[in-house]
Residue, then its C-alpha position, 0 to 999 in steps of 0.5 A: m778901730d784903734g787910735a787916740n781917745n776922741s780921734t775922728t781918724f778911722r783907718d782901713d788896714s785892708l789892702n784896699y786902703l779905703g778912705i773912711t770918713a767919720n760923721g757927726n759924732a762918730q769917734i775913737s774911744t778908749a772907754q771900751y775895747k775888745f782889742g788894741g785899747a780902743s774901739g768905735l763909739f756910736d751915739r745914737d744920733d742919726t748923723t753919727y756914723v762912719g762911711g766911705a764911697s760906693n766900692s765894688n768890694f761890697a757887691f757880693e756875687s758869691d760867698f762873703t763874711i761880714e763880722m765884727w765885735v759889738y758892745m751894746i750900751q742899750n739894746n731894745i730901743g728900736y731900730q740900730a744898724f750896724l752896717s749898710t750899703h743901702t741908702d735910698g728907700l726906693d732903690a732896692t739894691g744893697w744889703v743891710f745888717l741891723l737890730e730890728s725894733n724887736g731887738n733881734m738881728y736881721f740881715y737884708g740883701s737885694d740884687g735890685t730886680q725888685s722895688g721897695p725897701i722891704s718887698g724888694w729885698n731878695c734876701q731876708i734872714a732873721t734871729e731870735t736873739y740879739p747881742d747882750s748889753e754891756q758885754w762884748v759879743h761877736i756877731a757874724v753874717v756868712r754866706y757859704n754855697n748860697v747859704i746865709t748864716i748869722y752867728k753869735d759868739g761863734v754859734d749858728v743862730t739862724s740859717a737860710r738858703y737863698g740861691t745865687q742872687t748877687v747882692s749888689i749896690s748901685s753907683a749911688q750907694n755909700f758904705e755906712i758903719g753904724h747908719y742905715t738912711s732908710l730907718p725912721e728918724g731917731n732909728k738910723t744909728p745904734h747906741c754901741y762900741i764896734d771893734e775888729l770890724r772885717i768884711v771878706k768878699g768871695y770867701a766864707a770865713y766860717t761854715s759851722n760853729f767856731t770860737p772867735a779869735n782872742q786877738p786881732f785879725p792880722n794885717p796883710q803885710i805887702s813884702i813887695l809891690l812893683h808897678m814897673d812904671g817909668s820912662n822907656e829904657s830906665t833901669n829905676f825899678v821902685d818898690s812901692s810897699l812900705n818896705n821900699l826895697t832895693v831893686t837891682p836890675a841885671e842888664p838888660a832888664q829895663i822899663s819899657t813902654a812898648q807893652y803895659k798893663f797899667g801905667g804906661a810901662s812894664g818890666y821887659f826881660i830878654r830870656q837869651d841876655d839872662s835879665y832879671l830883678q834882684i832884691e836882697n832883703i830875703e827876711e821879707f820872703e820867708f813865709g814859713a807856714n803862713d798864707f801868701t800871695l804871689e801874683c803879676w801880670v805877664y805878656p810872654i813873647e813866644e821864642n823858638g816855640n817856647g813862651g813864658g818862663t820864671c816870674i818870681a823865684r827865690w833859692g836856697g838849695s833844693n829843699n829851700a826854694f820856691f819858684f812860680q812860672a808861666n810854663t811853655t804850654g800856657g799854664i802855671e807851675a810852682y816849685l816849693d821846698n823840693t816839690f814840683i807843683e804843675e797848676a795847669s798845662g792848658g794854653t790859657i796864657l798866650p803869647n803876646t797877650w796880657s794874663h794875670i797869674c797868681l799863686t796863693r796858699s790858705n791854710g796849707q792849700v796852695r791854689g793856681f789862678i790864671n785870669g782869675e780862674l782856679i786851675g789847680t790846687a795842691q796841699f802844702p802846709n809845710f813850706i819853711q823858707t828861711g836863709g837862702t839867696e835874693l828874690r828875683i823877678g823874671g828869672d830863677v837863681y840857677g838860670n834855666t827857666k828865664f822869662n821872655g817878655y813883659i811883666d807888670e804889676v808884681r805883688i807878694i803878700n806875706n800872711f794873706a791869701a788874696y784869693t781862694g776862689n774864682f775872682t775877676p782881676s782888678n781892672q787898675p793898679f793895686p793900691n799903694p799902701 
């Protein structure tokens, strides 16, 4: 919610880069803010809200977190909706987080199996408290292990168990900040400021009472993003992150249109010819103790009974290195600072087939995924990567476990674990920042 006073530009700083549009009198205001010198102002007019198109990121199959800071200008003035995806009173899908006419906070959610705007809700949870007027209050709705909890300033003010229902959205439902269409006229929009709004799908950020952060949430930093697109046999590999890093291929690494997951092309690597991509900007890949994400799509070609090989690597000595690879038995492995972590040796990465592989770290916990399935974990909080050599894609620096096959959609993120539990890999390329 940062920007110039009276600006109507609201920016999504997540990795989704969703389009957000201001409607009515919704605007950035510098009169009140929790962080960053500005917040979003909502003036109680029914046409004032901020929203975007229907998006699967707001359909919750499992855990989720919805949180924000609010500064109520007025409290007990009827219904006031903070967030919703439920835009049609006859369509009992979606969810809404609001103040009821009694001033208490409510969260409603539905999977669409029942009809009606109230009787159709599968999830209904209410507090007996509300955000105080004329002061900044942190509010959050969290689902963890099928229990939905509402927090006020980090304190659990109500909890309820609601099974495993999907809180879904229909294709017609827009995501709206400061609005809920089905409320009575004059009650669709709150009278408040909103700051530092965060929605996380698939992860419960809080499972017990907590102290709200005293600083803005950190923005994820994409260190490198390689779509591997281009004409057949091209050696021009483009980094689509904001870093625009120079990518140097070691021949015969090249773009190939013979196989691809997205975009009509991928990177082709031949093990026997020691082909790889080299990126010199090592500072972008110094994770320290940060969270991180390493991910890509791989299409291994079996060679002499062995498939796979190193996908992402950096070397600076045995105590200052990492690599992430598809191993010879169809699993994934990682090496971090002289510690070898075998995440899985199953056989779920098949030759001549596209598979998504991923390694993340969140709060010191390293997780390995194949096609969105969590297949291994290890506690590794002290990985400090400093100095050392270049990053390589498709081969390691000392040349023992080179990749043979195709690699597509490489993304490395510093300071953010994109996945902490099972997920469905995206069916489209990663969005450019």
